[in-house]
C-alpha positions in Angstrom: -8.3 -13.2 20.8 -9.4 -9.5 21.0 -8.9 -7.1 18.1 -5.9 -5.3 19.6 -3.9 -8.5 20.2 -5.1 -9.7 16.8 -3.8 -6.5 15.1 -0.4 -6.8 16.9 0.2 -10.5 16.0 -1.1 -10.1 12.4 1.2 -7.2 11.7 4.1 -8.8 13.6 3.7 -12.0 11.5 3.5 -9.9 8.3 6.6 -7.8 9.3 8.6 -10.9 10.2 8.0 -13.0 7.1 7.7 -10.4 4.3 10.7 -9.4 2.2 10.8 -6.5 -0.3 9.2 -3.6 1.6 5.8 -2.1 1.6 4.5 -3.1 -1.8 5.5 -6.7 -1.2 3.4 -6.6 2.0 0.2 -5.2 0.6 -1.2 -8.4 -0.9 -0.4 -10.3 2.4 -2.0 -7.5 4.5 -5.0 -7.5 2.3 -5.4 -11.3 2.6 -5.1 -11.1 6.4 -7.3 -8.0 7.0 -10.0 -8.5 4.3 -10.1 -12.3 3.7 -9.0 -14.0 7.0 -10.1 -11.6 9.8 -12.8 -9.7 7.8 -12.1 -6.5 9.7 -12.6 -4.4 6.6 -14.2 -5.0 3.2 -12.0 -4.7 0.0 -13.2 -1.1 -0.8 -12.4 0.2 2.7 -8.9 -1.5 2.5 -8.3 0.2 -0.9 -9.3 3.6 0.5 -7.0 3.2 3.5 -4.2 2.0 1.1 -4.7 5.2 -1.0 -4.4 7.3 2.2 -1.4 5.4 3.4 0.4 5.8 0.1 -0.1 9.6 0.1 1.4 10.0 3.5 5.1 10.4 4.1 6.9 7.5 5.7 7.1 3.8 5.3 4.1 2.3 3.4 3.8 -0.8 5.6 3.8 1.2 8.8 1.4 3.8 7.3 -1.1 1.1 6.3 -0.8 -0.6 9.7 -1.5 2.7 11.4 -4.5 3.4 9.1 -6.0 0.0 9.7 -5.4 0.1 13.5 -6.9 3.5 13.7 -10.0 2.5 11.7 -10.5 -0.5 13.9 -9.6 0.7 17.4 -8.6 4.4 17.2 -5.3 5.5 18.7 -4.6 2.3 20.6 -5.2 0.2 17.5 -2.9 2.5 15.5 -0.1 2.2 18.1 -0.5 -1.6 18.5 -0.5 -2.2 14.7 2.5 0.0 14.2 4.5 -1.8 16.9 3.6 -5.1 15.4 4.8 -4.0 12.0 8.0 -2.3 13.2 9.3 -4.8 15.9 10.3 -7.7 13.6 12.5 -5.4 11.4 13.9 -3.5 14.4 14.8 -6.8 16.1 16.4 -8.2 13.0 18.5 -5.1 12.3 19.6 -4.9 15.9 20.7 -8.6 15.8 22.6 -8.0 12.5 24.2 -4.8 13.9 25.4 -6.6 17.1 26.4 -10.0 15.8 27.1 -9.8 12.1 29.8 -7.7 10.3 29.4 -6.5 6.7 32.3 -8.8 5.6 30.6 -11.8 7.1 27.4 -11.1 5.3 29.1 -10.3 2.0 31.2 -13.4 1.9 28.6 -15.8 3.3 27.5 -18.1 0.4 24.4 -19.3 2.2 23.1 -15.8 2.8 23.8 -14.8 -0.7 22.0 -17.9 -2.1 19.0 -17.2 0.2 18.7 -13.6 -1.0 19.1 -14.6 -4.7 16.2 -17.1 -4.2 14.1 -14.4 -2.5 14.4 -11.8 -5.3 11.9 -13.5 -7.8 9.4 -14.0 -5.0 9.7 -10.3 -4.0 9.0 -9.3 -7.6 5.8 -11.4 -7.6 4.8 -10.0 -4.3 5.1 -6.5 -5.6 3.3 -7.2 -8.9 0.3 -8.9 -7.3 -1.0 -5.9 -5.3 -0.5 -3.6 -8.3 -2.8 -5.8 -10.4 -5.3 -6.3 -7.6 -5.4 -2.6 -6.9 -5.7 -1.7 -10.6 -8.6 -4.1 -11.0 -10.4 -2.8 -7.8 -9.8 0.8 -8.8 -11.6 0.2 -12.1 -8.4 0.5 -14.3 -9.2 -1.3 -17.5 -7.8 -1.3 -21.0 -9.2 2.1 -21.7 -7.7 3.8 -18.6 -4.5 1.8 -18.4 -2.8 4.5 -20.6 -2.8 6.9 -17.6 -0.7 4.9 -15.2 1.6 3.7 -18.0 2.1 7.2 -19.3 2.9 8.5 -15.8 5.3 5.6 -15.1 7.1 6.3 -18.3 7.3 10.1 -17.6 8.7 9.5 -14.1 11.1 6.9 -15.5 12.3 9.3 -18.2 14.2 11.5 -15.7 13.4 14.7 -17.6 13.7 17.6 -15.1 10.0 18.7 -14.8 8.0 15.7 -15.7 9.9 13.1 -13.7 8.7 14.4 -10.3 6.1 12.1 -8.8 4.7 14.9 -6.6 3.4 16.5 -9.8 1.3 13.5 -10.7 -0.1 13.2 -7.1 -1.2 16.8 -7.3 -2.6 16.4 -10.9 -4.3 13.1 -10.0 -6.0 14.7 -6.9 -7.1 17.8 -8.9 -8.3 15.6 -11.8 -10.3 13.4 -9.4 -11.8 16.5 -7.7 -12.9 18.0 -11.1 -14.2 14.7 -12.3 -16.3 14.4 -9.1 -17.6 17.9 -9.5 -18.6 17.2 -13.1 -20.4 14.0 -12.2 -22.2 15.8 -9.3 -23.3 18.5 -11.7 -24.6 16.0 -14.2 -26.6 14.2 -11.5 -28.1 17.5 -10.4 -29.0 18.4 -14.0 -30.6 15.0 -14.6 -32.7 15.4 -11.4 -33.7 18.9 -12.4 -34.7 17.6 -15.8 -36.8 14.9 -14.3 -38.5 17.4 -11.9 -39.2 19.7 -14.9 -40.9 16.8 -16.8 -43.3 16.2 -13.9 
């Protein structure tokens, strides 16, 4: 199986059997891309995930496009996106054509299935959050930052509950931190040169 067909079927399978949206898919995508196929290493995957999260649109499609583009350029991006979108599109089309809202609402079997899926979806969302936090170096010292940001967004206060504010502040903070680290490295190298 070549990489393009592998991308399509991998994302098709993930799109068909994952409930709960983009965050629920991340741990499955990571397992397939990093562990099973070894197309990317974990750090590359986390970098692409960060890019996919910062782009507008559906997270699952964004990560599929980013991975497809990294592996096979434009063709890979299109194939991975199609693989990710087709299962949902087909299911929604089927529901729109054959099922009415009353039939879904009053169907005890469907309601029982969805009630059973809910706890699994919560676990699927929590797992990538913990994995990403560990890989990003978020420990007990730095856990205060995401917790504080989550609480401020949750507070619904007019200015501080806007997530865009924290994206901009996080990007600016990361930039200034990188500049400070670069300056320290240059100063250390200059100090070593002066000692010689």
